[in-house]
TIROBA-34464 format. One record per atom (N, C-alpha, C, CB): x, y, z; atom name; residue number from 1; residue in three letters. Coordinates in pm, whole numbers, always signed. Glycine has a CB too. Layout:
<pts>
[pt [X,Y,Z],"CA",NUM,"ALA"]
...
</pts>
This chain:
<pts>
[pt [+9942,+9088,+7717],"N",1,"MET"]
[pt [+9828,+9036,+7789],"CA",1,"MET"]
[pt [+9831,+9089,+7932],"C",1,"MET"]
[pt [+9826,+8882,+7787],"CB",1,"MET"]
[pt [+9716,+9130,+7981],"N",2,"ASN"]
[pt [+9706,+9180,+8118],"CA",2,"ASN"]
[pt [+9708,+9066,+8217],"C",2,"ASN"]
[pt [+9579,+9264,+8136],"CB",2,"ASN"]
[pt [+9759,+9093,+8335],"N",3,"GLU"]
[pt [+9746,+8998,+8444],"CA",3,"GLU"]
[pt [+9655,+9062,+8547],"C",3,"GLU"]
[pt [+9885,+8960,+8506],"CB",3,"GLU"]
[pt [+9555,+8989,+8589],"N",4,"TYR"]
[pt [+9457,+9040,+8683],"CA",4,"TYR"]
[pt [+9478,+8972,+8818],"C",4,"TYR"]
[pt [+9312,+9016,+8630],"CB",4,"TYR"]
[pt [+9491,+9053,+8924],"N",5,"ASP"]
[pt [+9511,+8994,+9055],"CA",5,"ASP"]
[pt [+9377,+8945,+9110],"C",5,"ASP"]
[pt [+9576,+9096,+9152],"CB",5,"ASP"]
[pt [+9384,+8876,+9223],"N",6,"GLU"]
[pt [+9264,+8816,+9280],"CA",6,"GLU"]
[pt [+9160,+8921,+9317],"C",6,"GLU"]
[pt [+9300,+8734,+9403],"CB",6,"GLU"]
[pt [+9203,+9035,+9370],"N",7,"GLU"]
[pt [+9109,+9141,+9405],"CA",7,"GLU"]
[pt [+9032,+9188,+9282],"C",7,"GLU"]
[pt [+9182,+9260,+9469],"CB",7,"GLU"]
[pt [+9102,+9204,+9173],"N",8,"CYS"]
[pt [+9040,+9247,+9048],"CA",8,"CYS"]
[pt [+8936,+9145,+9001],"C",8,"CYS"]
[pt [+9148,+9268,+8938],"CB",8,"CYS"]
[pt [+8973,+9019,+9004],"N",9,"LEU"]
[pt [+8883,+8914,+8959],"CA",9,"LEU"]
[pt [+8760,+8902,+9050],"C",9,"LEU"]
[pt [+8956,+8779,+8953],"CB",9,"LEU"]
[pt [+8782,+8909,+9180],"N",10,"LEU"]
[pt [+8669,+8900,+9274],"CA",10,"LEU"]
[pt [+8575,+9020,+9259],"C",10,"LEU"]
[pt [+8721,+8893,+9418],"CB",10,"LEU"]
[pt [+8632,+9138,+9241],"N",11,"THR"]
[pt [+8549,+9258,+9222],"CA",11,"THR"]
[pt [+8465,+9243,+9097],"C",11,"THR"]
[pt [+8637,+9385,+9212],"CB",11,"THR"]
[pt [+8525,+9195,+8989],"N",12,"PHE"]
[pt [+8449,+9176,+8866],"CA",12,"PHE"]
[pt [+8338,+9074,+8886],"C",12,"PHE"]
[pt [+8542,+9133,+8752],"CB",12,"PHE"]
[pt [+8369,+8962,+8951],"N",13,"LEU"]
[pt [+8266,+8860,+8974],"CA",13,"LEU"]
[pt [+8149,+8916,+9055],"C",13,"LEU"]
[pt [+8327,+8740,+9046],"CB",13,"LEU"]
[pt [+8180,+8994,+9158],"N",14,"GLN"]
[pt [+8076,+9048,+9245],"CA",14,"GLN"]
[pt [+7993,+9156,+9178],"C",14,"GLN"]
[pt [+8138,+9102,+9371],"CB",14,"GLN"]
[pt [+8055,+9235,+9089],"N",15,"LYS"]
[pt [+7987,+9352,+9034],"CA",15,"LYS"]
[pt [+7957,+9343,+8885],"C",15,"LYS"]
[pt [+8070,+9473,+9060],"CB",15,"LYS"]
[pt [+7974,+9227,+8824],"N",16,"GLN"]
[pt [+7955,+9216,+8679],"CA",16,"GLN"]
[pt [+7815,+9254,+8635],"C",16,"GLN"]
[pt [+7986,+9076,+8634],"CB",16,"GLN"]
[pt [+7717,+9246,+8724],"N",17,"SER"]
[pt [+7580,+9281,+8686],"CA",17,"SER"]
[pt [+7562,+9430,+8659],"C",17,"SER"]
[pt [+7484,+9238,+8795],"CB",17,"SER"]
[pt [+7659,+9514,+8698],"N",18,"GLN"]
[pt [+7647,+9657,+8665],"CA",18,"GLN"]
[pt [+7668,+9679,+8515],"C",18,"GLN"]
[pt [+7750,+9739,+8745],"CB",18,"GLN"]
[pt [+7729,+9581,+8447],"N",19,"LEU"]
[pt [+7756,+9596,+8304],"CA",19,"LEU"]
[pt [+7677,+9495,+8220],"C",19,"LEU"]
[pt [+7904,+9580,+8278],"CB",19,"LEU"]
[pt [+7652,+9378,+8276],"N",20,"PHE"]
[pt [+7587,+9271,+8199],"CA",20,"PHE"]
[pt [+7457,+9228,+8266],"C",20,"PHE"]
[pt [+7681,+9151,+8184],"CB",20,"PHE"]
[pt [+7357,+9195,+8182],"N",21,"ASP"]
[pt [+7228,+9151,+8234],"CA",21,"ASP"]
[pt [+7235,+9012,+8297],"C",21,"ASP"]
[pt [+7124,+9151,+8123],"CB",21,"ASP"]
[pt [+7323,+8928,+8243],"N",22,"GLU"]
[pt [+7341,+8792,+8294],"CA",22,"GLU"]
[pt [+7488,+8771,+8326],"C",22,"GLU"]
[pt [+7290,+8686,+8191],"CB",22,"GLU"]
[pt [+7518,+8685,+8423],"N",23,"PRO"]
[pt [+7659,+8661,+8457],"CA",23,"PRO"]
[pt [+7737,+8609,+8336],"C",23,"PRO"]
[pt [+7670,+8561,+8573],"CB",23,"PRO"]
[pt [+7858,+8660,+8320],"N",24,"VAL"]
[pt [+7946,+8613,+8213],"CA",24,"VAL"]
[pt [+8056,+8523,+8269],"C",24,"VAL"]
[pt [+8008,+8732,+8139],"CB",24,"VAL"]
[pt [+8067,+8518,+8402],"N",25,"ALA"]
[pt [+8167,+8433,+8467],"CA",25,"ALA"]
[pt [+8118,+8395,+8605],"C",25,"ALA"]
[pt [+8305,+8506,+8475],"CB",25,"ALA"]
[pt [+8153,+8273,+8646],"N",26,"GLU"]
[pt [+8113,+8227,+8779],"CA",26,"GLU"]
[pt [+8232,+8190,+8867],"C",26,"GLU"]
[pt [+8021,+8109,+8767],"CB",26,"GLU"]
[pt [+8349,+8172,+8807],"N",27,"THR"]
[pt [+8468,+8135,+8883],"CA",27,"THR"]
[pt [+8579,+8236,+8853],"C",27,"THR"]
[pt [+8514,+7991,+8848],"CB",27,"THR"]
[pt [+8683,+8233,+8934],"N",28,"LEU"]
[pt [+8797,+8322,+8910],"CA",28,"LEU"]
[pt [+8859,+8294,+8773],"C",28,"LEU"]
[pt [+8904,+8304,+9020],"CB",28,"LEU"]
[pt [+8867,+8166,+8736],"N",29,"GLU"]
[pt [+8926,+8129,+8607],"CA",29,"GLU"]
[pt [+8842,+8182,+8491],"C",29,"GLU"]
[pt [+8940,+7977,+8597],"CB",29,"GLU"]
[pt [+8710,+8169,+8503],"N",30,"GLU"]
[pt [+8621,+8221,+8398],"CA",30,"GLU"]
[pt [+8630,+8373,+8390],"C",30,"GLU"]
[pt [+8476,+8178,+8424],"CB",30,"GLU"]
[pt [+8639,+8438,+8506],"N",31,"ALA"]
[pt [+8651,+8584,+8507],"CA",31,"ALA"]
[pt [+8780,+8627,+8438],"C",31,"ALA"]
[pt [+8647,+8638,+8651],"CB",31,"ALA"]
[pt [+8889,+8560,+8470],"N",32,"GLU"]
[pt [+9017,+8595,+8409],"CA",32,"GLU"]
[pt [+9013,+8575,+8257],"C",32,"GLU"]
[pt [+9130,+8512,+8470],"CB",32,"GLU"]
[pt [+8957,+8463,+8213],"N",33,"ALA"]
[pt [+8948,+8435,+8070],"CA",33,"ALA"]
[pt [+8861,+8541,+8001],"C",33,"ALA"]
[pt [+8890,+8294,+8046],"CB",33,"ALA"]
[pt [+8749,+8577,+8063],"N",34,"PHE"]
[pt [+8662,+8677,+8004],"CA",34,"PHE"]
[pt [+8732,+8812,+7993],"C",34,"PHE"]
[pt [+8533,+8691,+8086],"CB",34,"PHE"]
[pt [+8798,+8854,+8101],"N",35,"LEU"]
[pt [+8866,+8984,+8100],"CA",35,"LEU"]
[pt [+8979,+8986,+7996],"C",35,"LEU"]
[pt [+8923,+9015,+8239],"CB",35,"LEU"]
[pt [+9049,+8875,+7982],"N",36,"GLU"]
[pt [+9153,+8867,+7879],"CA",36,"GLU"]
[pt [+9093,+8876,+7740],"C",36,"GLU"]
[pt [+9233,+8738,+7894],"CB",36,"GLU"]
[pt [+8981,+8804,+7719],"N",37,"ASP"]
[pt [+8916,+8804,+7587],"CA",37,"ASP"]
[pt [+8869,+8943,+7546],"C",37,"ASP"]
[pt [+8798,+8708,+7587],"CB",37,"ASP"]
[pt [+8818,+9020,+7640],"N",38,"CYS"]
[pt [+8767,+9153,+7605],"CA",38,"CYS"]
[pt [+8872,+9261,+7628],"C",38,"CYS"]
[pt [+8640,+9184,+7686],"CB",38,"CYS"]
[pt [+8995,+9219,+7658],"N",39,"MET"]
[pt [+9108,+9311,+7673],"CA",39,"MET"]
[pt [+9080,+9420,+7775],"C",39,"MET"]
[pt [+9143,+9373,+7540],"CB",39,"MET"]
[pt [+9024,+9380,+7889],"N",40,"ALA"]
[pt [+8999,+9474,+7999],"CA",40,"ALA"]
[pt [+9133,+9527,+8049],"C",40,"ALA"]
[pt [+8919,+9406,+8114],"CB",40,"ALA"]
[pt [+9131,+9650,+8099],"N",41,"VAL"]
[pt [+9255,+9712,+8147],"CA",41,"VAL"]
[pt [+9238,+9757,+8291],"C",41,"VAL"]
[pt [+9294,+9831,+8059],"CB",41,"VAL"]
[pt [+9350,+9759,+8362],"N",42,"VAL"]
[pt [+9355,+9811,+8498],"CA",42,"VAL"]
[pt [+9439,+9937,+8494],"C",42,"VAL"]
[pt [+9414,+9705,+8600],"CB",42,"VAL"]
[pt [+9382,+10046,+8547],"N",43,"VAL"]
[pt [+9454,+10174,+8552],"CA",43,"VAL"]
[pt [+9465,+10218,+8697],"C",43,"VAL"]
[pt [+9382,+10283,+8467],"CB",43,"VAL"]
[pt [+9557,+10311,+8722],"N",44,"ASP"]
[pt [+9591,+10349,+8858],"CA",44,"ASP"]
[pt [+9510,+10464,+8917],"C",44,"ASP"]
[pt [+9733,+10384,+8862],"CB",44,"ASP"]
[pt [+9438,+10538,+8834],"N",45,"SER"]
[pt [+9366,+10654,+8887],"CA",45,"SER"]
[pt [+9246,+10688,+8800],"C",45,"SER"]
[pt [+9460,+10776,+8898],"CB",45,"SER"]
[pt [+9158,+10773,+8854],"N",46,"ILE"]
[pt [+9042,+10816,+8777],"CA",46,"ILE"]
[pt [+9086,+10902,+8659],"C",46,"ILE"]
[pt [+8943,+10895,+8866],"CB",46,"ILE"]
[pt [+9199,+10971,+8671],"N",47,"ASP"]
[pt [+9252,+11047,+8558],"CA",47,"ASP"]
[pt [+9291,+10954,+8444],"C",47,"ASP"]
[pt [+9374,+11131,+8602],"CB",47,"ASP"]
[pt [+9344,+10837,+8478],"N",48,"GLU"]
[pt [+9379,+10739,+8374],"CA",48,"GLU"]
[pt [+9254,+10677,+8312],"C",48,"GLU"]
[pt [+9468,+10629,+8433],"CB",48,"GLU"]
[pt [+9146,+10668,+8390],"N",49,"VAL"]
[pt [+9018,+10624,+8333],"CA",49,"VAL"]
[pt [+8975,+10724,+8226],"C",49,"VAL"]
[pt [+8907,+10609,+8444],"CB",49,"VAL"]
[pt [+8982,+10853,+8260],"N",50,"ARG"]
[pt [+8946,+10958,+8165],"CA",50,"ARG"]
[pt [+9033,+10948,+8038],"C",50,"ARG"]
[pt [+8962,+11098,+8231],"CB",50,"ARG"]
[pt [+9164,+10933,+8056],"N",51,"GLU"]
[pt [+9256,+10920,+7942],"CA",51,"GLU"]
[pt [+9219,+10801,+7856],"C",51,"GLU"]
[pt [+9401,+10908,+7991],"CB",51,"GLU"]
[pt [+9187,+10688,+7919],"N",52,"TYR"]
[pt [+9150,+10568,+7845],"CA",52,"TYR"]
[pt [+9029,+10594,+7756],"C",52,"TYR"]
[pt [+9122,+10452,+7941],"CB",52,"TYR"]
[pt [+8925,+10654,+7815],"N",53,"PHE"]
[pt [+8805,+10682,+7737],"CA",53,"PHE"]
[pt [+8833,+10782,+7625],"C",53,"PHE"]
[pt [+8694,+10735,+7828],"CB",53,"PHE"]
[pt [+8911,+10885,+7654],"N",54,"GLU"]
[pt [+8945,+10983,+7550],"CA",54,"GLU"]
[pt [+9021,+10918,+7436],"C",54,"GLU"]
[pt [+9028,+11097,+7610],"CB",54,"GLU"]
[pt [+9116,+10830,+7468],"N",55,"GLU"]
[pt [+9192,+10760,+7363],"CA",55,"GLU"]
[pt [+9103,+10666,+7283],"C",55,"GLU"]
[pt [+9307,+10682,+7425],"CB",55,"GLU"]
[pt [+8994,+10621,+7344],"N",56,"SER"]
[pt [+8899,+10533,+7276],"CA",56,"SER"]
[pt [+8799,+10611,+7192],"C",56,"SER"]
[pt [+8825,+10446,+7377],"CB",56,"SER"]
[pt [+8809,+10745,+7196],"N",57,"GLY"]
[pt [+8720,+10829,+7117],"CA",57,"GLY"]
[pt [+8590,+10864,+7185],"C",57,"GLY"]
[pt [+8691,+10762,+6990],"CB",57,"GLY"]
[pt [+8582,+10842,+7315],"N",58,"ILE"]
[pt [+8461,+10872,+7390],"CA",58,"ILE"]
[pt [+8475,+11011,+7451],"C",58,"ILE"]
[pt [+8433,+10764,+7500],"CB",58,"ILE"]
[pt [+8375,+11095,+7429],"N",59,"ASP"]
[pt [+8379,+11232,+7482],"CA",59,"ASP"]
[pt [+8341,+11231,+7629],"C",59,"ASP"]
[pt [+8285,+11325,+7401],"CB",59,"ASP"]
[pt [+8439,+11253,+7715],"N",60,"VAL"]
[pt [+8415,+11254,+7860],"CA",60,"VAL"]
[pt [+8448,+11389,+7921],"C",60,"VAL"]
[pt [+8497,+11145,+7927],"CB",60,"VAL"]
[pt [+8467,+11492,+7837],"N",61,"ASP"]
[pt [+8506,+11624,+7887],"CA",61,"ASP"]
[pt [+8410,+11679,+7993],"C",61,"ASP"]
[pt [+8515,+11721,+7772],"CB",61,"ASP"]
[pt [+8282,+11657,+7974],"N",62,"ALA"]
[pt [+8183,+11715,+8065],"CA",62,"ALA"]
[pt [+8157,+11626,+8187],"C",62,"ALA"]
[pt [+8053,+11738,+7991],"CB",62,"ALA"]
[pt [+8219,+11509,+8193],"N",63,"MET"]
[pt [+8195,+11417,+8304],"CA",63,"MET"]
[pt [+8284,+11449,+8423],"C",63,"MET"]
[pt [+8218,+11273,+8259],"CB",63,"MET"]
[pt [+8224,+11449,+8541],"N",64,"THR"]
[pt [+8300,+11468,+8663],"CA",64,"THR"]
[pt [+8370,+11336,+8698],"C",64,"THR"]
[pt [+8208,+11515,+8781],"CB",64,"THR"]
[pt [+8470,+11341,+8787],"N",65,"PRO"]
[pt [+8533,+11215,+8831],"CA",65,"PRO"]
[pt [+8431,+11117,+8890],"C",65,"PRO"]
[pt [+8641,+11245,+8935],"CB",65,"PRO"]
[pt [+8332,+11169,+8962],"N",66,"GLU"]
[pt [+8229,+11082,+9020],"CA",66,"GLU"]
[pt [+8147,+11015,+8911],"C",66,"GLU"]
[pt [+8138,+11164,+9114],"CB",66,"GLU"]
[pt [+8114,+11089,+8806],"N",67,"GLU"]
[pt [+8038,+11031,+8695],"CA",67,"GLU"]
[pt [+8120,+10924,+8623],"C",67,"GLU"]
[pt [+7996,+11140,+8595],"CB",67,"GLU"]
[pt [+8250,+10947,+8609],"N",68,"LEU"]
[pt [+8337,+10846,+8549],"CA",68,"LEU"]
[pt [+8338,+10719,+8633],"C",68,"LEU"]
[pt [+8480,+10900,+8532],"CB",68,"LEU"]
[pt [+8347,+10734,+8764],"N",69,"GLU"]
[pt [+8347,+10618,+8854],"CA",69,"GLU"]
[pt [+8217,+10540,+8846],"C",69,"GLU"]
[pt [+8372,+10662,+8997],"CB",69,"GLU"]
[pt [+8108,+10609,+8816],"N",70,"GLU"]
[pt [+7977,+10544,+8810],"CA",70,"GLU"]
[pt [+7947,+10482,+8673],"C",70,"GLU"]
[pt [+7869,+10644,+8844],"CB",70,"GLU"]
[pt [+8034,+10502,+8576],"N",71,"ALA"]
[pt [+8012,+10442,+8443],"CA",71,"ALA"]
[pt [+8007,+10290,+8457],"C",71,"ALA"]
[pt [+8124,+10485,+8344],"CB",71,"ALA"]
[pt [+7917,+10226,+8384],"N",72,"SER"]
[pt [+7898,+10082,+8399],"CA",72,"SER"]
[pt [+8022,+10002,+8362],"C",72,"SER"]
[pt [+7783,+10037,+8314],"CB",72,"SER"]
[pt [+8110,+10059,+8279],"N",73,"GLU"]
[pt [+8232,+9988,+8238],"CA",73,"GLU"]
[pt [+8344,+9999,+8340],"C",73,"GLU"]
[pt [+8280,+10041,+8105],"CB",73,"GLU"]
[pt [+8327,+10082,+8442],"N",74,"VAL"]
[pt [+8434,+10111,+8537],"CA",74,"VAL"]
[pt [+8405,+10042,+8670],"C",74,"VAL"]
[pt [+8450,+10264,+8558],"CB",74,"VAL"]
[pt [+8501,+9963,+8715],"N",75,"PHE"]
[pt [+8491,+9891,+8840],"CA",75,"PHE"]
[pt [+8601,+9943,+8933],"C",75,"PHE"]
[pt [+8502,+9735,+8819],"CB",75,"PHE"]
[pt [+8561,+10010,+9042],"N",76,"ALA"]
[pt [+8658,+10062,+9138],"CA",76,"ALA"]
[pt [+8710,+9946,+9223],"C",76,"ALA"]
[pt [+8595,+10173,+9228],"CB",76,"ALA"]
[pt [+8842,+9937,+9235],"N",77,"LEU"]
[pt [+8904,+9834,+9316],"CA",77,"LEU"]
[pt [+8941,+9891,+9452],"C",77,"LEU"]
[pt [+9030,+9776,+9245],"CB",77,"LEU"]
[pt [+8948,+9807,+9552],"N",78,"GLN"]
[pt [+8976,+9853,+9688],"CA",78,"GLN"]
[pt [+9114,+9916,+9701],"C",78,"GLN"]
[pt [+8964,+9739,+9785],"CB",78,"GLN"]
[pt [+9207,+9879,+9616],"N",79,"ASN"]
[pt [+9343,+9932,+9626],"CA",79,"ASN"]
[pt [+9358,+10068,+9558],"C",79,"ASN"]
[pt [+9441,+9834,+9564],"CB",79,"ASN"]
[pt [+9246,+10126,+9511],"N",80,"GLY"]
[pt [+9249,+10257,+9448],"CA",80,"GLY"]
[pt [+9262,+10254,+9297],"C",80,"GLY"]
[pt [+9361,+10335,+9503],"CB",80,"GLY"]
[pt [+9283,+10135,+9241],"N",81,"GLN"]
[pt [+9290,+10122,+9096],"CA",81,"GLN"]
[pt [+9149,+10105,+9039],"C",81,"GLN"]
[pt [+9382,+10003,+9055],"CB",81,"GLN"]
[pt [+9141,+10104,+8906],"N",82,"TYR"]
[pt [+9014,+10086,+8837],"CA",82,"TYR"]
[pt [+9029,+9983,+8728],"C",82,"TYR"]
[pt [+8964,+10219,+8779],"CB",82,"TYR"]
[pt [+8931,+9894,+8719],"N",83,"LEU"]
[pt [+8921,+9797,+8611],"CA",83,"LEU"]
[pt [+8823,+9852,+8509],"C",83,"LEU"]
[pt [+8877,+9656,+8663],"CB",83,"LEU"]
[pt [+8863,+9857,+8383],"N",84,"ILE"]
[pt [+8775,+9906,+8276],"CA",84,"ILE"]
[pt [+8744,+9787,+8185],"C",84,"ILE"]
[pt [+8842,+10025,+8195],"CB",84,"ILE"]
[pt [+8616,+9756,+8172],"N",85,"VAL"]
[pt [+8570,+9643,+8092],"CA",85,"VAL"]
[pt [+8474,+9696,+7987],"C",85,"VAL"]
[pt [+8503,+9534,+8180],"CB",85,"VAL"]
[pt [+8508,+9677,+7862],"N",86,"GLU"]
[pt [+8416,+9719,+7756],"CA",86,"GLU"]
[pt [+8328,+9603,+7719],"C",86,"GLU"]
[pt [+8494,+9771,+7631],"CB",86,"GLU"]
[pt [+8197,+9619,+7743],"N",87,"GLY"]
[pt [+8101,+9512,+7719],"CA",87,"GLY"]
[pt [+8063,+9509,+7579],"C",87,"GLY"]
[pt [+7979,+9526,+7804],"CB",87,"GLY"]
</pts>
């Protein structure tokens, strides 16, 4: 099970509308429960985002790092990591 730090949870709460039409969480606890339920992952770099998508069978060969960062499932964290949430 992943552990999500406060920055990760706050970022998801603030930016969840980039992936979902309606809020799926309103509190830190709800955000953590949701991320655990959908098995969201935190990776350390945009290269690891690419690896994650490739391992999931998604063709990202033609995508630039900027395009990967703009994917609705990818949430850039202030510490340089990325949260990946599959909706």
